[in-house]
N, CA, C and O atoms as a Maestro MAE file, in Angstrom:
{
 s_m_m2io_version
 :::
 2.0.0
}

f_m_ct {
 s_m_title
 :::
 protein
 m_atom[328] {
  # First column is atom index #
  i_m_mmod_type
  r_m_x_coord
  r_m_y_coord
  r_m_z_coord
  i_m_residue_number
  s_m_chain_name
  s_m_pdb_residue_name
  s_m_pdb_atom_name
  i_m_atomic_number
  :::
  1 25 65.551 147.652 81.446 1 A "MET " " N  " 7
  2 3 65.617 147.494 80.160 1 A "MET " " CA " 6
  3 2 66.275 146.795 80.299 1 A "MET " " C  " 6
  4 15 66.584 146.713 81.487 1 A "MET " " O  " 8
  5 25 67.039 145.739 79.333 2 A "SER " " N  " 7
  6 3 67.618 144.827 79.419 2 A "SER " " CA " 6
  7 2 69.393 145.290 79.155 2 A "SER " " C  " 6
  8 15 69.762 146.464 79.124 2 A "SER " " O  " 8
  9 25 70.316 144.105 78.984 3 A "ALA " " N  " 7
  10 3 71.801 145.016 78.978 3 A "ALA " " CA " 6
  11 2 71.794 144.604 77.151 3 A "ALA " " C  " 6
  12 15 71.074 143.800 76.559 3 A "ALA " " O  " 8
  13 25 72.598 145.267 76.756 4 A "GLN " " N  " 7
  14 3 73.072 144.729 74.887 4 A "GLN " " CA " 6
  15 2 73.687 144.196 75.487 4 A "GLN " " C  " 6
  16 15 74.263 144.171 76.574 4 A "GLN " " O  " 8
  17 25 73.387 143.344 73.959 5 A "PRO " " N  " 7
  18 3 73.910 142.427 74.030 5 A "PRO " " CA " 6
  19 2 76.041 142.952 73.376 5 A "PRO " " C  " 6
  20 15 76.405 143.868 72.640 5 A "PRO " " O  " 8
  21 25 76.805 141.958 74.035 6 A "LYS " " N  " 7
  22 3 78.299 141.942 73.162 6 A "LYS " " CA " 6
  23 2 78.347 142.206 71.741 6 A "LYS " " C  " 6
  24 15 78.194 141.245 70.986 6 A "LYS " " O  " 8
  25 25 78.549 143.430 71.230 7 A "VAL " " N  " 7
  26 3 78.821 143.772 70.364 7 A "VAL " " CA " 6
  27 2 80.247 143.903 69.615 7 A "VAL " " C  " 6
  28 15 80.815 144.995 69.652 7 A "VAL " " O  " 8
  29 25 80.919 142.663 68.841 8 A "ILE " " N  " 7
  30 3 82.460 143.407 68.493 8 A "ILE " " CA " 6
  31 2 82.041 143.162 66.511 8 A "ILE " " C  " 6
  32 15 81.172 142.421 66.049 8 A "ILE " " O  " 8
  33 25 82.695 143.775 65.985 9 A "ILE " " N  " 7
  34 3 83.375 143.548 64.922 9 A "ILE " " CA " 6
  35 2 84.212 143.246 64.444 9 A "ILE " " C  " 6
  36 15 85.131 143.519 65.217 9 A "ILE " " O  " 8
  37 25 84.888 142.483 62.940 10 A "PHE " " N  " 7
  38 3 86.187 142.309 62.378 10 A "PHE " " CA " 6
  39 2 85.106 143.180 61.463 10 A "PHE " " C  " 6
  40 15 83.938 143.128 61.080 10 A "PHE " " O  " 8
  41 25 86.845 144.408 61.334 11 A "SER " " N  " 7
  42 3 86.694 145.028 59.870 11 A "SER " " CA " 6
  43 2 87.470 145.957 59.006 11 A "SER " " C  " 6
  44 15 87.653 146.905 59.770 11 A "SER " " O  " 8
  45 25 87.864 146.168 58.223 12 A "THR " " N  " 7
  46 3 89.143 147.019 57.697 12 A "THR " " CA " 6
  47 2 88.539 148.137 56.935 12 A "THR " " C  " 6
  48 15 87.377 148.280 56.555 12 A "THR " " O  " 8
  49 25 89.269 148.673 56.836 13 A "PRO " " N  " 7
  50 3 88.676 150.205 56.540 13 A "PRO " " CA " 6
  51 2 88.088 150.522 55.316 13 A "PRO " " C  " 6
  52 15 87.536 151.615 55.190 13 A "PRO " " O  " 8
  53 25 88.134 149.605 54.260 14 A "THR " " N  " 7
  54 3 88.225 149.387 53.164 14 A "THR " " CA " 6
  55 2 86.864 148.983 52.624 14 A "THR " " C  " 6
  56 15 86.133 149.709 51.950 14 A "THR " " O  " 8
  57 25 86.718 148.245 52.847 15 A "CYS " " N  " 7
  58 3 85.540 147.090 53.778 15 A "CYS " " CA " 6
  59 2 84.144 147.443 53.359 15 A "CYS " " C  " 6
  60 15 83.639 147.619 54.468 15 A "CYS " " O  " 8
  61 25 83.244 147.650 52.543 16 A "SER " " N  " 7
  62 3 82.115 148.197 52.360 16 A "SER " " CA " 6
  63 2 81.000 147.701 53.704 16 A "SER " " C  " 6
  64 15 80.655 148.117 54.810 16 A "SER " " O  " 8
  65 25 80.722 146.526 52.766 17 A "PHE " " N  " 7
  66 3 79.753 145.794 54.633 17 A "PHE " " CA " 6
  67 2 80.267 146.115 55.042 17 A "PHE " " C  " 6
  68 15 79.544 147.095 54.866 17 A "PHE " " O  " 8
  69 25 81.490 146.648 55.952 18 A "CYS " " N  " 7
  70 3 81.825 146.402 57.227 18 A "CYS " " CA " 6
  71 2 81.678 147.765 57.365 18 A "CYS " " C  " 6
  72 15 81.789 148.000 58.568 18 A "CYS " " O  " 8
  73 25 81.522 148.593 56.867 19 A "ASN " " N  " 7
  74 3 80.713 150.268 56.696 19 A "ASN " " CA " 6
  75 2 79.443 150.577 57.237 19 A "ASN " " C  " 6
  76 15 79.174 151.467 58.044 19 A "ASN " " O  " 8
  77 25 78.492 149.534 56.574 20 A "ALA " " N  " 7
  78 3 77.895 149.536 56.409 20 A "ALA " " CA " 6
  79 2 77.105 149.089 57.405 20 A "ALA " " C  " 6
  80 15 76.079 149.632 57.814 20 A "ALA " " O  " 8
  81 25 77.646 147.995 57.824 21 A "ALA " " N  " 7
  82 3 76.954 146.878 59.513 21 A "ALA " " CA " 6
  83 2 77.642 148.149 61.274 21 A "ALA " " C  " 6
  84 15 77.254 148.322 62.429 21 A "ALA " " O  " 8
  85 25 78.822 148.700 60.357 22 A "LYS " " N  " 7
  86 3 78.464 150.155 61.545 22 A "LYS " " CA " 6
  87 2 77.977 151.358 61.399 22 A "LYS " " C  " 6
  88 15 78.102 152.204 62.285 22 A "LYS " " O  " 8
  89 25 77.358 151.589 60.257 23 A "ARG " " N  " 7
  90 3 76.624 152.081 59.833 23 A "ARG " " CA " 6
  91 2 74.946 152.377 60.315 23 A "ARG " " C  " 6
  92 15 74.037 153.201 60.416 23 A "ARG " " O  " 8
  93 25 75.432 150.840 60.525 24 A "TYR " " N  " 7
  94 3 73.601 150.221 61.074 24 A "TYR " " CA " 6
  95 2 73.461 150.276 62.501 24 A "TYR " " C  " 6
  96 15 72.402 150.637 63.014 24 A "TYR " " O  " 8
  97 25 74.639 149.881 63.291 25 A "PHE " " N  " 7
  98 3 74.983 150.357 64.129 25 A "PHE " " CA " 6
  99 2 74.723 151.051 64.917 25 A "PHE " " C  " 6
  100 15 74.017 151.141 65.922 25 A "PHE " " O  " 8
  101 25 75.141 151.379 64.563 26 A "ARG " " N  " 7
  102 3 74.973 153.477 64.789 26 A "ARG " " CA " 6
  103 2 73.898 153.703 64.922 26 A "ARG " " C  " 6
  104 15 73.464 153.652 66.073 26 A "ARG " " O  " 8
  105 25 72.778 154.130 63.572 27 A "GLU " " N  " 7
  106 3 71.821 154.401 63.505 27 A "GLU " " CA " 6
  107 2 71.074 154.086 65.092 27 A "GLU " " C  " 6
  108 15 70.813 154.922 65.957 27 A "GLU " " O  " 8
  109 25 70.770 152.144 65.136 28 A "LYS " " N  " 7
  110 3 70.168 151.481 65.909 28 A "LYS " " CA " 6
  111 2 69.891 151.951 67.135 28 A "LYS " " C  " 6
  112 15 68.808 151.944 67.721 28 A "LYS " " O  " 8
  113 25 71.586 152.618 67.709 29 A "ASN " " N  " 7
  114 3 72.123 152.825 69.254 29 A "ASN " " CA " 6
  115 2 72.724 151.769 69.413 29 A "ASN " " C  " 6
  116 15 72.595 151.097 70.436 29 A "ASN " " O  " 8
  117 25 73.709 151.346 68.137 30 A "ILE " " N  " 7
  118 3 73.332 149.789 69.432 30 A "ILE " " CA " 6
  119 2 75.659 149.572 69.679 30 A "ILE " " C  " 6
  120 15 76.548 149.382 68.849 30 A "ILE " " O  " 8
  121 25 75.677 149.768 71.372 31 A "ARG " " N  " 7
  122 3 77.194 149.929 70.953 31 A "ARG " " CA " 6
  123 2 78.388 149.104 70.606 31 A "ARG " " C  " 6
  124 15 79.188 149.209 71.535 31 A "ARG " " O  " 8
  125 25 78.847 148.333 69.671 32 A "PHE " " N  " 7
  126 3 80.020 148.316 69.251 32 A "PHE " " CA " 6
  127 2 81.069 147.897 69.224 32 A "PHE " " C  " 6
  128 15 81.345 147.761 68.032 32 A "PHE " " O  " 8
  129 25 82.388 147.392 70.201 33 A "LYS " " N  " 7
  130 3 84.241 147.164 69.874 33 A "LYS " " CA " 6
  131 2 84.250 147.099 68.349 33 A "LYS " " C  " 6
  132 15 83.559 146.191 67.888 33 A "LYS " " O  " 8
  133 25 85.061 148.084 67.235 34 A "ASP " " N  " 7
  134 3 86.064 147.827 66.881 34 A "ASP " " CA " 6
  135 2 87.147 146.835 66.409 34 A "ASP " " C  " 6
  136 15 88.168 147.095 67.046 34 A "ASP " " O  " 8
  137 25 87.337 145.902 65.639 35 A "ILE " " N  " 7
  138 3 88.498 145.620 65.199 35 A "ILE " " CA " 6
  139 2 89.543 145.712 64.379 35 A "ILE " " C  " 6
  140 15 90.024 144.578 64.382 35 A "ILE " " O  " 8
  141 25 90.180 146.389 63.677 36 A "ASP " " N  " 7
  142 3 91.039 146.170 62.403 36 A "ASP " " CA " 6
  143 2 91.586 144.830 61.832 36 A "ASP " " C  " 6
  144 15 92.676 144.308 62.063 36 A "ASP " " O  " 8
  145 25 90.864 144.520 61.261 37 A "VAL " " N  " 7
  146 3 92.152 143.110 61.295 37 A "VAL " " CA " 6
  147 2 93.127 143.771 60.324 37 A "VAL " " C  " 6
  148 15 93.385 142.713 59.750 37 A "VAL " " O  " 8
  149 25 93.981 144.785 59.586 38 A "THR " " N  " 7
  150 3 94.856 145.429 59.050 38 A "THR " " CA " 6
  151 2 95.413 145.211 59.964 38 A "THR " " C  " 6
  152 15 96.605 144.904 59.924 38 A "THR " " O  " 8
  153 25 94.367 145.348 61.666 39 A "ARG " " N  " 7
  154 3 96.619 146.386 62.525 39 A "ARG " " CA " 6
  155 2 96.890 145.622 63.696 39 A "ARG " " C  " 6
  156 15 97.798 145.840 64.498 39 A "ARG " " O  " 8
  157 25 95.455 144.084 63.773 40 A "ASP " " N  " 7
  158 3 95.910 143.236 64.354 40 A "ASP " " CA " 6
  159 2 95.557 142.046 63.962 40 A "ASP " " C  " 6
  160 15 94.530 141.368 63.933 40 A "ASP " " O  " 8
  161 25 97.351 141.893 63.477 41 A "GLN " " N  " 7
  162 3 96.965 140.804 62.901 41 A "GLN " " CA " 6
  163 2 96.297 139.071 64.341 41 A "GLN " " C  " 6
  164 15 95.454 138.233 64.021 41 A "GLN " " O  " 8
  165 25 96.901 139.103 65.468 42 A "ALA " " N  " 7
  166 3 96.523 137.790 66.377 42 A "ALA " " CA " 6
  167 2 94.474 138.457 66.549 42 A "ALA " " C  " 6
  168 15 93.666 137.560 66.789 42 A "ALA " " O  " 8
  169 25 93.889 139.974 66.402 43 A "ALA " " N  " 7
  170 3 92.688 139.304 66.250 43 A "ALA " " CA " 6
  171 2 91.716 138.678 64.786 43 A "ALA " " C  " 6
  172 15 90.545 138.325 64.648 43 A "ALA " " O  " 8
  173 25 92.912 138.775 63.857 44 A "ALA " " N  " 7
  174 3 92.577 138.554 61.798 44 A "ALA " " CA " 6
  175 2 92.732 136.450 62.692 44 A "ALA " " C  " 6
  176 15 91.871 135.581 62.825 44 A "ALA " " O  " 8
  177 25 93.932 136.473 62.991 45 A "ARG " " N  " 7
  178 3 93.632 134.144 63.369 45 A "ARG " " CA " 6
  179 2 92.736 134.424 64.544 45 A "ARG " " C  " 6
  180 15 91.970 133.470 64.681 45 A "ARG " " O  " 8
  181 25 92.637 134.871 64.975 46 A "ASP " " N  " 7
  182 3 91.031 134.675 66.585 46 A "ASP " " CA " 6
  183 2 90.048 134.648 64.612 46 A "ASP " " C  " 6
  184 15 89.798 133.629 63.967 46 A "ASP " " O  " 8
  185 25 89.689 136.333 64.131 47 A "MET " " N  " 7
  186 3 88.354 135.259 63.496 47 A "MET " " CA " 6
  187 2 88.513 134.773 62.573 47 A "MET " " C  " 6
  188 15 87.925 135.011 61.518 47 A "MET " " O  " 8
  189 25 89.646 133.698 62.838 48 A "MET " " N  " 7
  190 3 89.144 132.615 61.503 48 A "MET " " CA " 6
  191 2 89.390 131.342 62.377 48 A "MET " " C  " 6
  192 15 89.032 130.206 62.066 48 A "MET " " O  " 8
  193 25 90.208 131.782 63.784 49 A "ARG " " N  " 7
  194 3 89.885 130.676 64.939 49 A "ARG " " CA " 6
  195 2 87.927 130.400 64.407 49 A "ARG " " C  " 6
  196 15 87.215 130.103 63.447 49 A "ARG " " O  " 8
  197 25 87.886 130.767 65.845 50 A "ARG " " N  " 7
  198 3 86.226 131.643 65.259 50 A "ARG " " CA " 6
  199 2 85.102 131.082 64.125 50 A "ARG " " C  " 6
  200 15 83.924 131.061 64.481 50 A "ARG " " O  " 8
  201 25 85.261 130.877 63.512 51 A "THR " " N  " 7
  202 3 84.434 130.933 62.211 51 A "THR " " CA " 6
  203 2 85.359 130.531 61.064 51 A "THR " " C  " 6
  204 15 84.847 130.716 59.960 51 A "THR " " O  " 8
  205 25 86.422 130.097 61.054 52 A "GLY " " N  " 7
  206 3 86.917 129.564 60.304 52 A "GLY " " CA " 6
  207 2 86.937 130.651 58.589 52 A "GLY " " C  " 6
  208 15 87.320 130.251 57.489 52 A "GLY " " O  " 8
  209 25 86.334 132.181 58.976 53 A "GLN " " N  " 7
  210 3 86.105 132.545 57.851 53 A "GLN " " CA " 6
  211 2 87.467 133.717 57.071 53 A "GLN " " C  " 6
  212 15 86.888 134.773 57.328 53 A "GLN " " O  " 8
  213 25 88.199 133.968 56.670 54 A "THR " " N  " 7
  214 3 88.973 135.156 56.253 54 A "THR " " CA " 6
  215 2 88.101 136.708 55.943 54 A "THR " " C  " 6
  216 15 88.523 137.659 56.601 54 A "THR " " O  " 8
  217 25 87.566 136.835 55.507 55 A "GLY " " N  " 7
  218 3 86.392 138.027 54.364 55 A "GLY " " CA " 6
  219 2 85.519 138.573 56.402 55 A "GLY " " C  " 6
  220 15 85.081 138.171 57.480 55 A "GLY " " O  " 8
  221 25 85.807 139.586 55.634 56 A "VAL " " N  " 7
  222 3 84.999 141.312 56.286 56 A "VAL " " CA " 6
  223 2 83.779 141.311 56.003 56 A "VAL " " C  " 6
  224 15 83.496 140.846 54.900 56 A "VAL " " O  " 8
  225 25 82.879 141.716 56.700 57 A "PRO " " N  " 7
  226 3 82.858 140.732 58.320 57 A "PRO " " CA " 6
  227 2 82.545 140.384 58.744 57 A "PRO " " C  " 6
  228 15 81.358 140.208 58.467 57 A "PRO " " O  " 8
  229 25 83.066 139.740 60.061 58 A "VAL " " N  " 7
  230 3 82.756 138.703 61.307 58 A "VAL " " CA " 6
  231 2 82.607 139.521 62.147 58 A "VAL " " C  " 6
  232 15 83.444 140.293 62.616 58 A "VAL " " O  " 8
  233 25 80.583 139.299 62.601 59 A "ILE " " N  " 7
  234 3 80.129 140.520 63.392 59 A "ILE " " CA " 6
  235 2 80.440 138.977 64.562 59 A "ILE " " C  " 6
  236 15 80.765 137.843 64.210 59 A "ILE " " O  " 8
  237 25 80.148 139.588 66.218 60 A "LEU " " N  " 7
  238 3 80.464 138.104 67.198 60 A "LEU " " CA " 6
  239 2 79.105 139.482 67.638 60 A "LEU " " C  " 6
  240 15 79.233 140.697 67.483 60 A "LEU " " O  " 8
  241 25 77.734 138.628 68.273 61 A "ILE " " N  " 7
  242 3 76.829 139.075 68.858 61 A "ILE " " CA " 6
  243 2 76.430 138.224 70.265 61 A "ILE " " C  " 6
  244 15 75.691 137.245 70.366 61 A "ILE " " O  " 8
  245 25 77.295 139.055 71.471 62 A "ASN " " N  " 7
  246 3 77.302 137.576 72.855 62 A "ASN " " CA " 6
  247 2 77.770 136.253 72.426 62 A "ASN " " C  " 6
  248 15 77.344 135.128 72.690 62 A "ASN " " O  " 8
  249 25 79.181 136.835 71.382 63 A "ASN " " N  " 7
  250 3 80.402 135.886 70.934 63 A "ASN " " CA " 6
  251 2 78.872 134.742 69.564 63 A "ASN " " C  " 6
  252 15 79.091 134.771 68.353 63 A "ASN " " O  " 8
  253 25 78.395 134.445 69.767 64 A "ARG " " N  " 7
  254 3 77.723 134.044 68.261 64 A "ARG " " CA " 6
  255 2 77.909 134.992 66.356 64 A "ARG " " C  " 6
  256 15 77.583 135.939 65.639 64 A "ARG " " O  " 8
  257 25 78.439 134.138 66.454 65 A "PRO " " N  " 7
  258 3 79.200 134.686 64.528 65 A "PRO " " CA " 6
  259 2 78.563 135.226 63.119 65 A "PRO " " C  " 6
  260 15 78.813 134.504 62.154 65 A "PRO " " O  " 8
  261 25 77.794 136.364 62.871 66 A "VAL " " N  " 7
  262 3 77.964 136.161 61.821 66 A "VAL " " CA " 6
  263 2 78.311 137.262 61.164 66 A "VAL " " C  " 6
  264 15 78.229 138.465 61.411 66 A "VAL " " O  " 8
  265 25 78.963 136.233 59.741 67 A "VAL " " N  " 7
  266 3 79.433 136.290 58.737 67 A "VAL " " CA " 6
  267 2 78.839 137.386 57.225 67 A "VAL " " C  " 6
  268 15 78.061 137.274 56.279 67 A "VAL " " O  " 8
  269 25 79.793 138.413 57.791 68 A "GLY " " N  " 7
  270 3 78.618 139.325 56.445 68 A "GLY " " CA " 6
  271 2 77.580 140.553 57.382 68 A "GLY " " C  " 6
  272 15 77.190 140.458 58.546 68 A "GLY " " O  " 8
  273 25 77.477 141.028 56.959 69 A "PHE " " N  " 7
  274 3 76.279 142.706 56.861 69 A "PHE " " CA " 6
  275 2 74.545 141.719 56.791 69 A "PHE " " C  " 6
  276 15 73.628 141.881 55.986 69 A "PHE " " O  " 8
  277 25 74.636 140.762 57.926 70 A "ASP " " N  " 7
  278 3 73.780 139.773 57.488 70 A "ASP " " CA " 6
  279 2 71.758 140.546 58.139 70 A "ASP " " C  " 6
  280 15 71.120 140.186 59.129 70 A "ASP " " O  " 8
  281 25 71.532 141.162 57.522 71 A "LYS " " N  " 7
  282 3 71.067 142.768 58.879 71 A "LYS " " CA " 6
  283 2 69.650 141.569 59.030 71 A "LYS " " C  " 6
  284 15 68.761 142.046 59.735 71 A "LYS " " O  " 8
  285 25 69.385 140.386 58.582 72 A "PRO " " N  " 7
  286 3 67.469 139.499 58.570 72 A "PRO " " CA " 6
  287 2 67.697 139.047 60.779 72 A "PRO " " C  " 6
  288 15 66.912 139.224 61.710 72 A "PRO " " O  " 8
  289 25 69.980 138.104 60.704 73 A "LYS " " N  " 7
  290 3 70.255 137.160 61.336 73 A "LYS " " CA " 6
  291 2 70.034 138.710 62.497 73 A "LYS " " C  " 6
  292 15 69.009 139.006 63.112 73 A "LYS " " O  " 8
  293 25 71.560 139.576 62.483 74 A "ILE " " N  " 7
  294 3 71.488 140.635 62.951 74 A "ILE " " CA " 6
  295 2 70.608 140.687 64.107 74 A "ILE " " C  " 6
  296 15 70.624 140.228 65.250 74 A "ILE " " O  " 8
  297 25 69.516 141.708 63.115 75 A "ASN " " N  " 7
  298 3 67.753 142.121 63.686 75 A "ASN " " CA " 6
  299 2 67.284 141.048 64.714 75 A "ASN " " C  " 6
  300 15 66.565 141.433 65.636 75 A "ASN " " O  " 8
  301 25 67.609 139.821 64.636 76 A "ARG " " N  " 7
  302 3 67.340 139.004 65.559 76 A "ARG " " CA " 6
  303 2 68.557 138.694 66.551 76 A "ARG " " C  " 6
  304 15 68.170 138.756 67.718 76 A "ARG " " O  " 8
  305 25 69.534 138.466 66.465 77 A "LEU " " N  " 7
  306 3 70.432 138.038 67.549 77 A "LEU " " CA " 6
  307 2 69.980 140.159 68.661 77 A "LEU " " C  " 6
  308 15 70.400 140.425 69.787 77 A "LEU " " O  " 8
  309 25 69.554 140.627 68.230 78 A "LEU " " N  " 7
  310 3 69.805 142.196 69.007 78 A "LEU " " CA " 6
  311 2 67.524 141.701 69.287 78 A "LEU " " C  " 6
  312 15 66.506 141.352 69.884 78 A "LEU " " O  " 8
  313 25 67.773 141.840 68.944 79 A "ASN " " N  " 7
  314 3 66.233 141.935 69.357 79 A "ASN " " CA " 6
  315 2 65.359 143.149 68.537 79 A "ASN " " C  " 6
  316 15 64.243 143.538 68.881 79 A "ASN " " O  " 8
  317 25 66.184 143.683 67.300 80 A "ILE " " N  " 7
  318 3 65.440 144.409 66.619 80 A "ILE " " CA " 6
  319 2 64.744 144.440 65.683 80 A "ILE " " C  " 6
  320 15 64.991 143.870 64.620 80 A "ILE " " O  " 8
  321 25 63.772 145.102 65.922 81 A "LYS " " N  " 7
  322 3 62.433 145.812 65.330 81 A "LYS " " CA " 6
  323 2 61.755 146.495 63.384 81 A "LYS " " C  " 6
  324 15 60.818 147.202 63.014 81 A "LYS " " O  " 8
  325 25 62.643 145.915 62.835 82 A "ASP " " N  " 7
  326 3 62.577 146.837 61.240 82 A "ASP " " CA " 6
  327 2 61.867 147.748 60.964 82 A "ASP " " C  " 6
  328 15 61.935 148.269 59.851 82 A "ASP " " O  " 8
  :::
 }
 m_bond[327] {
  # First column is bond index #
  i_m_from
  i_m_to
  i_m_order
  :::
  1 1 2 1
  2 2 3 1
  3 3 4 2
  4 3 5 1
  5 5 6 1
  6 6 7 1
  7 7 8 2
  8 7 9 1
  9 9 10 1
  10 10 11 1
  11 11 12 2
  12 11 13 1
  13 13 14 1
  14 14 15 1
  15 15 16 2
  16 15 17 1
  17 17 18 1
  18 18 19 1
  19 19 20 2
  20 19 21 1
  21 21 22 1
  22 22 23 1
  23 23 24 2
  24 23 25 1
  25 25 26 1
  26 26 27 1
  27 27 28 2
  28 27 29 1
  29 29 30 1
  30 30 31 1
  31 31 32 2
  32 31 33 1
  33 33 34 1
  34 34 35 1
  35 35 36 2
  36 35 37 1
  37 37 38 1
  38 38 39 1
  39 39 40 2
  40 39 41 1
  41 41 42 1
  42 42 43 1
  43 43 44 2
  44 43 45 1
  45 45 46 1
  46 46 47 1
  47 47 48 2
  48 47 49 1
  49 49 50 1
  50 50 51 1
  51 51 52 2
  52 51 53 1
  53 53 54 1
  54 54 55 1
  55 55 56 2
  56 55 57 1
  57 57 58 1
  58 58 59 1
  59 59 60 2
  60 59 61 1
  61 61 62 1
  62 62 63 1
  63 63 64 2
  64 63 65 1
  65 65 66 1
  66 66 67 1
  67 67 68 2
  68 67 69 1
  69 69 70 1
  70 70 71 1
  71 71 72 2
  72 71 73 1
  73 73 74 1
  74 74 75 1
  75 75 76 2
  76 75 77 1
  77 77 78 1
  78 78 79 1
  79 79 80 2
  80 79 81 1
  81 81 82 1
  82 82 83 1
  83 83 84 2
  84 83 85 1
  85 85 86 1
  86 86 87 1
  87 87 88 2
  88 87 89 1
  89 89 90 1
  90 90 91 1
  91 91 92 2
  92 91 93 1
  93 93 94 1
  94 94 95 1
  95 95 96 2
  96 95 97 1
  97 97 98 1
  98 98 99 1
  99 99 100 2
  100 99 101 1
  101 101 102 1
  102 102 103 1
  103 103 104 2
  104 103 105 1
  105 105 106 1
  106 106 107 1
  107 107 108 2
  108 107 109 1
  109 109 110 1
  110 110 111 1
  111 111 112 2
  112 111 113 1
  113 113 114 1
  114 114 115 1
  115 115 116 2
  116 115 117 1
  117 117 118 1
  118 118 119 1
  119 119 120 2
  120 119 121 1
  121 121 122 1
  122 122 123 1
  123 123 124 2
  124 123 125 1
  125 125 126 1
  126 126 127 1
  127 127 128 2
  128 127 129 1
  129 129 130 1
  130 130 131 1
  131 131 132 2
  132 131 133 1
  133 133 134 1
  134 134 135 1
  135 135 136 2
  136 135 137 1
  137 137 138 1
  138 138 139 1
  139 139 140 2
  140 139 141 1
  141 141 142 1
  142 142 143 1
  143 143 144 2
  144 143 145 1
  145 145 146 1
  146 146 147 1
  147 147 148 2
  148 147 149 1
  149 149 150 1
  150 150 151 1
  151 151 152 2
  152 151 153 1
  153 153 154 1
  154 154 155 1
  155 155 156 2
  156 155 157 1
  157 157 158 1
  158 158 159 1
  159 159 160 2
  160 159 161 1
  161 161 162 1
  162 162 163 1
  163 163 164 2
  164 163 165 1
  165 165 166 1
  166 166 167 1
  167 167 168 2
  168 167 169 1
  169 169 170 1
  170 170 171 1
  171 171 172 2
  172 171 173 1
  173 173 174 1
  174 174 175 1
  175 175 176 2
  176 175 177 1
  177 177 178 1
  178 178 179 1
  179 179 180 2
  180 179 181 1
  181 181 182 1
  182 182 183 1
  183 183 184 2
  184 183 185 1
  185 185 186 1
  186 186 187 1
  187 187 188 2
  188 187 189 1
  189 189 190 1
  190 190 191 1
  191 191 192 2
  192 191 193 1
  193 193 194 1
  194 194 195 1
  195 195 196 2
  196 195 197 1
  197 197 198 1
  198 198 199 1
  199 199 200 2
  200 199 201 1
  201 201 202 1
  202 202 203 1
  203 203 204 2
  204 203 205 1
  205 205 206 1
  206 206 207 1
  207 207 208 2
  208 207 209 1
  209 209 210 1
  210 210 211 1
  211 211 212 2
  212 211 213 1
  213 213 214 1
  214 214 215 1
  215 215 216 2
  216 215 217 1
  217 217 218 1
  218 218 219 1
  219 219 220 2
  220 219 221 1
  221 221 222 1
  222 222 223 1
  223 223 224 2
  224 223 225 1
  225 225 226 1
  226 226 227 1
  227 227 228 2
  228 227 229 1
  229 229 230 1
  230 230 231 1
  231 231 232 2
  232 231 233 1
  233 233 234 1
  234 234 235 1
  235 235 236 2
  236 235 237 1
  237 237 238 1
  238 238 239 1
  239 239 240 2
  240 239 241 1
  241 241 242 1
  242 242 243 1
  243 243 244 2
  244 243 245 1
  245 245 246 1
  246 246 247 1
  247 247 248 2
  248 247 249 1
  249 249 250 1
  250 250 251 1
  251 251 252 2
  252 251 253 1
  253 253 254 1
  254 254 255 1
  255 255 256 2
  256 255 257 1
  257 257 258 1
  258 258 259 1
  259 259 260 2
  260 259 261 1
  261 261 262 1
  262 262 263 1
  263 263 264 2
  264 263 265 1
  265 265 266 1
  266 266 267 1
  267 267 268 2
  268 267 269 1
  269 269 270 1
  270 270 271 1
  271 271 272 2
  272 271 273 1
  273 273 274 1
  274 274 275 1
  275 275 276 2
  276 275 277 1
  277 277 278 1
  278 278 279 1
  279 279 280 2
  280 279 281 1
  281 281 282 1
  282 282 283 1
  283 283 284 2
  284 283 285 1
  285 285 286 1
  286 286 287 1
  287 287 288 2
  288 287 289 1
  289 289 290 1
  290 290 291 1
  291 291 292 2
  292 291 293 1
  293 293 294 1
  294 294 295 1
  295 295 296 2
  296 295 297 1
  297 297 298 1
  298 298 299 1
  299 299 300 2
  300 299 301 1
  301 301 302 1
  302 302 303 1
  303 303 304 2
  304 303 305 1
  305 305 306 1
  306 306 307 1
  307 307 308 2
  308 307 309 1
  309 309 310 1
  310 310 311 1
  311 311 312 2
  312 311 313 1
  313 313 314 1
  314 314 315 1
  315 315 316 2
  316 315 317 1
  317 317 318 1
  318 318 319 1
  319 319 320 2
  320 319 321 1
  321 321 322 1
  322 322 323 1
  323 323 324 2
  324 323 325 1
  325 325 326 1
  326 326 327 1
  327 327 328 2
  :::
 }
}
């Protein structure tokens, strides 16, 4: 089995799409690092610099950004068959 791609999600505690994305990753047994941009200003700036986005979620899969909970794109990047 190949190593899982590195998954990072920039989120806030009150963001429903962030929570949906994290729930989806848990359902699919995808390990991810969750970064709360309300508590980590440097991460928020980093997210904005990488993607031009201020909204969350921004998900990085092997450093490829997915803006929002874009399930088809997430599935493609993670090779998940729905």
